[in-house]
N, C-alpha and C positions, 0 to 999 in steps of 0.2 A: 377451484384452482388452489393448490397448496405449494407455496414456495419454501424450499428447505435451504437453510443457511448453515454451512460448516464454519468452524472457527468463530462461532457467534459471540463469544465473550472476549475476543481479541479486540485490538484497537480499531481495526478497519471493520470487522464484522459487526461490532456493537454500533458503530456509526451508520452502517448500512441499515441495520434494523431500525434505528431512530428515524431515518429518512423513509423507510418503507411504511412505518406506522403512520406517517402523514399522508399516505396514499391509499392504503388498504387496511382492513380490520385485522386485529391481532390473531384471530382464529385462523387466518389464512397463512400463518407463518409457523414454521417448525424450526427450532434452533438445535443444531447438532453440536454437542459438547462432550469433551472427555469426562469432565466432572460435573454432573448435574447440580450438585450443591452450589457450585459457583454461579449457576445461572438463575438463582432465586429471583433476582430483580427482573429478569425477563419473564419468568413465570407469573410474577405479580402483575405484569402488564397483559396477561392473557395469552401469552405465546406458549405453544406446546414445546416441551423440552424432551429431547431424545438423546440417549447416550450413544456416542459413536466415536471410535478411535481409528485413525488412519492405519494403525498397526494391526487392527482386528477386523478382518473382512466380514466376519459374521455380524459384528455390531453395525457395520455400515449397511449391510443388506437389510437389516431390520430398520435402521434409521431412515432409509430412503423410501420405504414403502409408502405408496399413496401420493408421492410427490409428483407435481407437474413440472416444476422448474427447480433447478439446483444451482445455488451459488457455491462454487467450489473455490475456497480460498486456499492458496498453496500452503504446503506444510512449512512450519518454522524450523524444521530440523536443519542442522548445518552440514550433515553428511548427504551429499547429492545422490550417491548411489542408493541410500536408504530412501530419499525423497522420491526417486523414480519408482521404487517398489510401492511406497505408500500411495503415490498418485495413481499408479496402475490399478491398485485395489479400489480406489475411489471410483475410477472410471468404469471398471467392471461391475461394481455394485450398482452404479447409476444405470448402466445398461440393463442389468438383470432386473432392476426394480421398475423399469419402464419409464424412467425420467424422460420427459419430452423435450427438454431444452436445458443445456448446461452452460452456465456463464463461469468462465475460469479466469482467475486473476494471475496473469503472467507478468512479463517484464518488457518494457518498451525497447524497441529496436533489438530484439533478442538475437536476430541473425548475426549482429555485429558484436555481440558480447559473449566471450567464451565462458563467462560465469553464469550465463542464462540458458545453458544447454538443457537443464532439467525442465525448463518451461517449454522449450521447443519439443522435447520428448513427450511432454504431457499433452501438448496441442495435437501432436500426431496420434497419440493414443486415443484422444477423443474423436478425431476424424476416423480412425480405424474402427471405433465402436459404432460409427454411423449415428451418433447422437447429434441432433441439431445444436449448434453451439454459438456462443459469442465469446470471443477472446478479448478480454479486457487487459491490454498490455499497459500496466501502470508504470509511470515514471517513479523516480525516488520520492520519498515522503519529504515535503518541505519542512516538516517538524524536526527533521534531523538537523537542519541548519538554523531554523527559526523557532526557537523555544525560549521560554522565560529565563531559564538558568543561564544559557550562553549569552543571550542579549544583555541581561542585567550585569553579567560579569564584564562584558565589553564596555558598558556604561561606567562601571566602577573604575576600570583600568584605563579607559580612553583608547583601548586597542582591540581590534578584532584580528586575531592572529590565525592564519590558515596556511596551508601549502597549496592553495588553489590557484595562485598566480592571477592571471587575467581571465581565467576560464569563466564560462557562463553556466548557469544552472537552470534546468528545465523542470525541476521538481514542482509538484503541486500538493495542496493540502489534502489530508485524509477526508475532510468534509467534502471537498469537491469530488474526490474519487467516489465517496459514498453516494453523493447526489447522482453521479453518472451511472453507478451500478444500479441504484434504485430505478432510474429511468429505463434502463435496459430490462430489468426484471418485470416491470409493470407496463412497459410499452410494447408496441407492435413493430414488426419490420426489422428486428435486430438479428434474426436467425442467420447463421453462417456468415457473420460479419466479424471483422477484426478492428478494434479501436485502439489507437495509440494515445494514451491519456497522459500527455505531458503539457507543460505550459506553452502558450502561444507567444509568450514574451519572456524568454530566458533572461536572467539577471546575473550581474557579477557581484563579487563581495565588496568591491569598491562602492557599487551602488547601494548595497545593503548597509554598509557602514555609514554612508552619507545620509541615508534615510533614517537610520537609527539615531544619528546625531541630531537630525532635524526634529524628530518626534520626541526625543528626550531632552532637547535643548542642552545637550552636553557634547563636547568635542569627542568624536570617535573616528579613528582612522584605521583602514585595513592595512595590515602588514603581512606580506607573504614571505614564508620561510621555506626551508628545504623539508623534504619528507622526514628525514631523521630528526631534524630540529623539532618539528611538530610532534612527532611520536614521543620524543624525550620529554617535551613539555606536558603531554597528556599523562605520561607515566609519573612524572613528578607531582602532578595534580591528584594522583591517587587512582588512576584508571589501571586495570590489569593490562599487562603488556599486549595480550592478544587483542583486547578491545581497542587499545591505543593504536596498534598497527592497523586494524580494520578501519578506524576513523580516519587516520592519515591516508590510507589507501583510497577512501572515498574522495577525499579532497584532491588527491593526485589524479584521479579520473576526471575531475572537473578541470584541473590544469591541462590535461591532455586533450580536452575538447570532447570527451565521451558523454557529457551531459548537456551539450549545448543545442542539440537539434530540437526545435519547437514543433508544434502541431496544432491542428484545429479541431480534432475529434472531440475534445472536452467541451469546447464552445458549442459544437454541433449538438451534443447531448444535453447540456444544462444551460445553454444560452450565454454564459460568461463565466470566467474563472475569478476566484478571489485574488485581488491585486496584491502585489508585494507590500504595498503600503498598508493595506488592511490586515494582512497576516502579521506584520510587525506590530501594528497597533493592538491587535487582539492578544498577541503574546505578552506585550508589556502590561496589559490589564490583568493577566492571569496571576 
């Protein structure tokens, strides 16, 4: 059996490979990357490196040869029309190469999110190609909210400022998503299943601030501001306006309750999720 991983040098792909290497030998893995020279650390571990580009169907046809399973990590492109084309090329190449099972990383609760249409389109393309599938509908990455720089800044100032209001967050760590993905790729009984990989215990920023204060032994309070105020703060801090707007938009989704639904699929696949306390503790140690 040969498991092929696209996006293998990305933040999620690299963590999936780390988890797979704890379950199966390196020679059973093939990493598909746009720039093979960037994959030298993977090659040193004994993983086969294959060049493949979502914009180049011929490269994908070659990269997928001999694969039994494919982990298809969605394109990072920001143009959804382009992503639809890229994803269709991946699906066709997988079908033509005889891939027997494709695991696709989509987005949680995609039917209710107008910005996740590309993921629904990709899922339908995979179904149309009649490839046995597992749809891994990932929630947001917890690292977007819980990371060393933002937490330490809150400790310095005593404030955690967002425009999230009292909204709750169902995001999970990349490590937990990688564990779940590795379980699907190496386990049985996951064909033609859809897993919604979100936290079973969504949390609020009031809770995050209180926990940060406890672990750092420093007063930290959450302050909620308007969308425009948060965007302005981010721009003043040096973020490009487009990135500042996107960040504030994510927080506004939290405020609107679009990230509050929990789920138990992650627990089903890996036994338990990393707690909020543990995520904060790990971020403070980095």
